C-alpha positions as CSV (number, residue, x, y, z in Angstrom):
1,M,-111.9,89.5,154.6
2,D,-109.7,92.5,155.6
3,E,-107.4,92.1,158.5
4,I,-108.3,93.9,161.7
5,G,-106.8,97.5,161.9
6,S,-106.3,98.0,158.1
7,I,-108.1,100.6,156.1
8,T,-107.7,98.5,152.9
9,G,-105.8,95.4,152.3
10,Y,-102.7,97.4,151.6
11,I,-102.7,100.3,154.1
12,D,-102.2,99.7,157.9
13,V,-103.5,102.2,160.4
14,A,-100.3,102.0,162.5
15,Q,-98.2,102.8,159.4
16,V,-100.4,105.9,158.6
17,V,-100.1,107.1,162.2
18,L,-96.3,106.7,162.0
19,Y,-96.1,108.8,158.8
20,V,-98.3,111.5,160.3
21,F,-96.0,111.7,163.3
22,W,-93.0,112.0,161.1
23,V,-94.5,115.0,159.3
24,F,-95.6,116.6,162.6
25,F,-92.2,116.2,164.1
26,A,-90.4,117.6,161.1
27,G,-92.8,120.6,161.2
28,L,-92.1,121.0,164.9
29,I,-88.3,121.1,164.3
30,I,-88.7,123.7,161.6
31,Y,-90.9,125.8,163.8
32,L,-88.5,125.7,166.7
33,V,-85.5,126.6,164.5
34,K,-87.5,129.6,163.2
35,E,-88.4,130.8,166.7
36,N,-84.7,130.4,167.7
37,K,-83.9,133.0,165.1
38,R,-86.3,135.6,166.6
39,E,-83.3,137.4,168.1
40,G,-79.7,137.6,166.9
41,Y,-80.3,137.2,163.2
42,P,-79.1,137.9,160.6
43,L,-75.6,136.8,161.8
44,D,-72.4,138.7,161.1
45,S,-69.5,137.1,159.4
46,D,-65.9,138.2,159.3
47,R,-65.2,136.6,155.9
48,N,-63.1,138.9,153.7
49,N,-63.2,141.5,156.5
50,S,-66.6,142.8,155.4
51,R,-70.1,142.6,156.8
52,V,-71.8,139.5,155.4
53,T,-75.3,138.7,156.6
54,V,-75.9,135.0,157.3
55,I,-79.5,133.9,157.6
56,G,-79.6,130.3,156.8
57,W,-82.7,128.1,156.5
58,P,-85.4,128.5,157.5
59,E,-85.6,132.3,157.5
60,P,-86.4,134.2,160.7
61,P,-90.1,134.4,161.6
62,E,-92.4,137.4,161.1
63,P,-92.1,140.1,163.8
64,I,-94.3,139.8,166.9
65,T,-94.8,142.5,169.5
66,Y,-94.7,141.4,173.2
67,T,-95.9,143.4,176.2
68,D,-94.4,142.6,179.6
69,A,-96.0,143.0,183.0
70,Q,-94.9,146.6,183.3
71,G,-96.6,147.5,180.0
72,V,-93.4,147.9,178.0
73,S,-93.7,146.6,174.4
74,Y,-90.9,144.8,172.5
75,T,-90.9,143.7,168.9
76,A,-88.8,140.8,167.7
77,P,-87.2,140.5,165.3
78,N,-86.7,144.2,164.9
79,G,-83.6,144.5,162.7
80,K,-81.5,146.2,165.3
81,Y,-77.8,145.4,165.8
82,D,-75.5,145.6,168.8
83,E,-73.3,148.5,167.8
84,R,-71.0,148.4,170.8
85,P,-67.3,148.3,169.8
86,I,-65.5,145.0,170.5
87,A,-62.5,145.6,172.6
88,A,-60.7,142.6,171.2
89,K,-58.8,141.5,168.1
90,P,-58.5,138.1,166.4
91,A,-55.6,136.0,167.5
92,A,-55.0,134.9,163.8
93,K,-56.1,136.0,160.3
94,W,-58.3,133.0,159.6
95,P,-62.1,133.4,160.1
96,G,-63.4,132.4,163.5
97,A,-60.0,132.9,165.3
98,P,-60.2,133.4,169.1
99,L,-60.4,137.1,170.2
100,I,-57.7,138.6,172.4
101,P,-58.8,141.5,174.6
102,T,-57.2,144.8,173.9
103,G,-58.3,146.6,177.0
104,N,-59.5,145.6,180.5
105,P,-61.1,142.2,179.8
106,M,-62.9,142.4,183.2
107,L,-64.9,145.4,182.1
108,D,-64.8,145.5,178.3
109,C,-67.7,143.1,177.7
110,V,-65.4,140.4,176.1
111,G,-65.8,136.6,176.2
112,P,-67.3,135.4,179.5
113,G,-67.5,139.1,180.6
114,S,-70.0,139.9,177.8
115,Y,-73.6,141.0,178.8
116,A,-76.9,141.9,177.2
117,E,-78.0,145.5,177.2
118,R,-81.2,145.0,179.2
119,R,-83.4,147.9,180.3
120,D,-81.8,150.1,182.9
121,E,-84.8,149.6,185.2
122,P,-85.2,147.3,188.3
123,D,-87.0,144.0,187.9
124,L,-90.4,144.2,189.6
125,T,-92.7,141.9,191.5
126,Y,-96.3,141.2,190.5
127,T,-97.3,144.0,192.9
128,G,-95.0,146.5,191.1
129,T,-92.3,146.9,193.8
130,P,-88.6,146.3,193.1
131,K,-87.9,142.6,193.4
132,L,-84.3,142.7,194.5
133,V,-83.7,145.0,197.5
134,P,-81.4,145.0,200.6
135,N,-82.5,143.6,203.9
136,R,-82.8,147.1,205.3
137,V,-85.7,147.6,202.9
138,A,-87.2,144.2,203.0
139,T,-87.4,144.1,206.8
140,D,-89.8,141.2,206.9
141,F,-87.0,138.8,205.9
142,H,-84.3,137.4,208.1
143,V,-81.6,134.8,208.0
144,D,-82.6,131.6,209.8
145,E,-80.8,131.2,213.1
146,R,-79.6,127.8,212.1
147,D,-77.7,129.2,209.0
148,P,-74.5,131.3,209.1
149,N,-75.3,135.0,208.7
150,P,-72.7,136.4,206.3
151,V,-73.1,140.0,207.5
152,G,-69.9,141.1,209.1
153,M,-67.8,138.4,207.5
154,E,-64.7,139.3,205.5
155,V,-64.8,138.5,201.7
156,V,-61.7,136.7,200.5
157,G,-60.6,136.5,196.8
158,L,-58.9,133.7,195.0
159,D,-55.5,135.0,196.1
160,G,-56.5,134.8,199.8
161,K,-56.6,138.5,200.1
162,V,-59.5,140.4,201.7
163,G,-61.5,142.5,199.3
164,G,-64.0,143.8,201.8
165,K,-66.6,143.0,204.4
166,V,-70.2,142.0,204.0
167,S,-72.4,144.8,205.2
168,E,-75.8,143.7,204.0
169,I,-77.7,140.9,202.2
170,W,-80.0,141.5,199.2
171,I,-83.3,139.7,199.1
172,D,-85.3,138.4,196.2
173,R,-88.8,139.1,197.3
174,A,-90.3,136.8,194.7
175,E,-88.1,133.8,195.3
176,H,-87.5,134.3,199.0
177,L,-83.8,133.8,198.9
178,I,-80.5,135.8,199.0
179,R,-79.4,137.1,195.6
180,Y,-76.5,139.4,196.5
181,L,-74.2,140.2,199.3
182,E,-73.3,143.9,199.7
183,V,-69.6,144.2,200.2
184,D,-68.0,147.3,201.8
185,T,-64.6,147.7,200.1
186,G,-63.5,150.5,202.2
187,G,-62.3,153.5,200.2
188,N,-64.0,152.4,197.0
189,G,-67.5,152.2,198.5
190,S,-69.9,149.2,198.4
191,V,-70.4,146.7,195.6
192,L,-72.6,143.7,195.1
193,L,-71.5,140.1,195.0
194,P,-73.8,137.5,193.4
195,M,-74.7,134.9,195.9
196,T,-74.0,132.2,193.3
197,M,-70.4,133.4,193.1
198,A,-69.8,133.2,196.9
199,R,-69.2,130.4,199.3
200,V,-70.1,131.2,202.9
201,K,-67.8,129.4,205.3
202,K,-67.8,129.5,209.1
203,D,-66.3,133.0,209.4
204,T,-65.4,134.1,205.9
205,V,-67.0,134.4,202.4
206,Q,-64.8,133.0,199.7
207,V,-64.9,134.0,196.0
208,A,-63.0,131.9,193.4
209,S,-63.6,134.1,190.4
210,I,-61.7,137.3,191.3
211,K,-58.8,138.5,193.4
212,G,-59.1,140.7,196.5
213,E,-58.0,143.8,194.6
214,H,-60.6,143.3,191.9
215,F,-63.5,144.1,194.3
216,A,-62.7,147.8,194.0
217,D,-63.6,147.7,190.3
218,V,-66.9,145.9,190.4
219,P,-69.5,148.0,188.5
220,K,-71.4,150.2,191.0
221,I,-75.2,150.7,191.2
222,K,-76.8,154.1,191.1
223,N,-79.5,153.6,193.7
224,P,-78.2,152.1,197.0
225,D,-81.5,150.4,197.7
226,Q,-82.2,148.8,194.3
227,V,-80.4,147.3,191.3
228,T,-81.5,147.6,187.6
229,R,-81.5,144.8,185.1
230,L,-78.6,146.3,183.2
231,E,-76.6,146.7,186.4
232,E,-77.2,143.1,187.2
233,E,-75.8,142.1,183.8
234,K,-72.7,144.2,184.3
235,I,-72.1,142.9,187.8
236,T,-72.5,139.3,186.9
237,A,-70.4,139.6,183.8
238,Y,-67.5,141.1,185.8
239,Y,-67.3,138.1,188.1
240,A,-67.7,135.7,185.2
241,A,-64.9,137.4,183.4
242,G,-62.7,136.7,186.3
243,H,-62.9,133.0,185.7
244,L,-60.8,133.5,182.5
245,Y,-59.1,136.9,183.0
246,A,-58.5,137.3,186.7
247,T,-55.0,135.8,186.4
248,P,-52.8,135.4,183.3
249,Q,-52.6,131.7,183.9
250,R,-56.3,131.2,183.6
251,S,-56.3,132.4,179.9
252,E,-53.5,130.0,179.0
253,P,-54.0,126.4,177.7
254,L,-54.2,123.6,180.2
255,L,-51.6,121.6,178.4
């Protein structure tokens, strides 16, 4: 008499299910690795100072065309490369050496200051209106009276020097929160400060990534009442670059 749960006297159902799971899980891993190569491949290698394509295994998936909510189509993979010049040079001759900036690392898209070339158009809500706008446009939003209102506060950099004064807050209409602070730098106009890079205190806004003098060089926006996706990339990258390049000491070893 066969034991309960066995297909034959030599095959157990639990063992078969385990093997099926192993095959499924291996297939899932391969699928995820292929999808991970939908953008950014083939890779570039600096071996022998020549362009060497690196694909690896498995190969990138077949191209698929996506259409976003605004009706714009995008195909990936599409074989396009980022042709922007790299404003940096290797610190040593061996492959994979760290890159040393050759220009202004805060603005040259290097290291933590790098950014993707997104479309130079504003992100939209599901109703088709710009998602990120100043409070003077989104007049139906306000700061809760129990929270400190940063408008009118001085913005202080990592060196303790004032870089400007908050003149407006920028609202995310979709998420119902503050995304940016508009900072009036005086003679250099207004710039945006990501809310995630700011700390609102009792009477000041503190920024740990850049110094007070650096606010004058924050990438500007073309339209005073909206910000594009590309402009967001550049602005955020500028503040991120400050965590490594704002002072000479930050780019030095800890030990």
